[in-house]
C-alpha positions as CSV (number, residue, x, y, z in Angstrom):
1,M,0.0,0.3,-0.1
2,Q,1.5,3.5,-0.7
3,L,-0.2,6.9,0.3
4,H,-1.6,8.6,-2.8
5,G,-2.4,12.2,-0.8
6,A,-3.7,14.2,1.5
7,M,-6.2,17.1,2.3
8,L,-6.8,19.3,5.0
9,F,-9.7,20.7,6.0
10,V,-9.7,24.5,6.3
11,K,-11.9,27.2,7.6
12,D,-10.9,29.9,5.0
13,L,-10.3,28.4,2.0
14,P,-8.9,31.4,-0.2
15,R,-6.5,32.2,2.2
16,M,-5.2,28.8,2.6
17,A,-4.9,28.3,-0.9
18,G,-3.1,31.5,-0.8
19,F,-0.8,30.5,1.6
20,Y,0.1,27.2,0.5
21,R,0.5,28.6,-3.0
22,D,2.8,31.9,-2.4
23,A,4.7,30.8,0.7
24,V,5.2,26.4,-0.1
25,G,5.1,27.1,-3.9
26,L,2.9,24.6,-4.7
27,R,0.2,25.5,-8.1
28,P,-3.1,25.0,-8.1
29,I,-5.0,22.8,-10.3
30,E,-7.5,25.8,-11.7
31,E,-9.2,22.9,-13.6
32,T,-10.4,21.0,-10.7
33,R,-11.0,23.9,-8.3
34,L,-14.5,24.4,-7.1
35,P,-16.3,26.5,-4.4
36,D,-15.3,24.6,-1.4
37,W,-12.1,22.3,-2.8
38,V,-8.9,23.3,-4.1
39,E,-5.7,20.9,-5.3
40,F,-2.4,21.3,-5.9
41,H,0.0,20.0,-8.7
42,G,2.5,17.6,-7.6
43,D,4.4,14.3,-6.8
44,S,1.6,13.3,-4.4
45,Q,-1.7,15.1,-4.1
46,F,-2.5,17.7,-1.7
47,S,-5.9,19.5,-1.5
48,L,-7.9,22.2,0.5
49,H,-10.8,21.4,1.2
50,A,-13.7,24.1,3.3
51,M,-15.2,23.0,6.1
52,P,-19.1,23.4,6.3
53,A,-20.3,26.1,7.0
54,A,-22.1,25.2,10.6
55,I,-18.4,23.6,11.4
56,A,-16.5,26.7,10.7
57,A,-19.0,28.6,12.6
58,G,-18.1,27.6,16.3
59,I,-14.0,27.8,14.5
60,S,-12.0,31.0,15.6
61,I,-8.5,31.5,14.3
62,D,-6.4,34.1,16.3
63,S,-3.8,36.3,14.3
64,P,-1.0,34.6,14.5
65,P,-3.0,31.3,14.9
66,R,-3.0,29.4,18.0
67,V,-0.5,26.8,17.4
68,R,-2.0,23.0,16.8
69,E,0.6,20.9,18.0
70,Q,-1.6,18.3,19.4
71,G,-3.2,17.4,15.9
72,G,-2.6,13.6,14.6
73,T,-1.5,14.9,11.1
74,K,2.0,16.7,10.1
75,L,2.5,17.5,6.3
76,T,5.9,17.7,5.3
77,F,6.5,19.3,2.1
78,A,9.6,19.6,-0.5
79,V,11.0,23.2,-0.8
80,A,14.0,24.7,-3.3
81,D,15.1,26.3,-0.3
82,V,14.3,25.7,3.2
83,E,15.7,28.9,4.5
84,V,14.5,31.0,2.3
85,T,10.7,29.6,2.6
86,L,10.7,29.9,6.4
87,A,11.8,33.4,6.5
88,S,9.2,34.0,3.9
89,I,6.3,32.3,6.1
90,E,8.3,34.1,9.2
91,A,7.9,37.6,7.2
92,M,4.1,36.8,7.3
93,G,3.7,36.9,10.9
94,L,3.3,33.3,11.3
95,P,5.1,31.3,13.8
96,L,8.3,28.8,13.3
97,L,9.1,26.4,16.0
98,H,12.7,25.8,16.9
99,R,12.9,22.5,18.4
100,P,15.3,21.4,20.7
101,W,16.5,18.4,18.3
102,G,17.8,21.7,16.2
103,G,14.5,21.5,13.5
104,V,12.4,24.2,12.6
105,E,8.9,23.7,11.4
106,A,6.3,26.4,10.3
107,V,2.8,26.9,11.1
108,D,0.2,27.7,8.5
109,P,-2.6,30.5,9.2
110,E,-4.5,28.3,10.5
111,G,-2.1,26.7,13.0
112,N,-1.3,23.8,11.9
113,V,2.2,22.6,12.0
114,F,3.9,21.1,9.4
115,A,7.7,20.5,8.0
116,L,9.5,21.6,5.1
117,I,12.4,19.8,3.3
118,R,14.7,20.2,0.5
119,T,14.6,19.0,-2.9
120,S,16.7,17.2,-4.3
121,S,16.9,20.0,-6.9
122,G,17.1,22.6,-4.3
123,P,20.3,24.3,-3.3
124,R,22.9,22.3,-0.9
125,R,24.2,24.3,2.1
126,R,27.7,23.7,3.4
127,L,27.1,22.3,7.3
128,E,29.7,23.5,9.5
């Protein structure tokens, strides 16, 4: 068995689609976009689905968002330059999580924690 893709339920679909497009570099598939659905191009299927209005009405998103570290899922995205992407996310006013083991994870506008790794074609940095 192989994981085919992942989906996040989100409160503010336009904002979240814009975040994953602009900050992480994912490209939305316009041909499949619906008012409550956005999927992105990539090696794995990743999509966002708007929460039903009745559920979304009961959810408050703080700014900056409250970090939801206790969720059952953490996604990992491959980007060309991890440091540049993290700096861009931090410049948006979103928190970065500096882990005791030396890793850094990011938080999206709704508080979901995710990790970044360098793509095989991304710039290599020399560790000192």
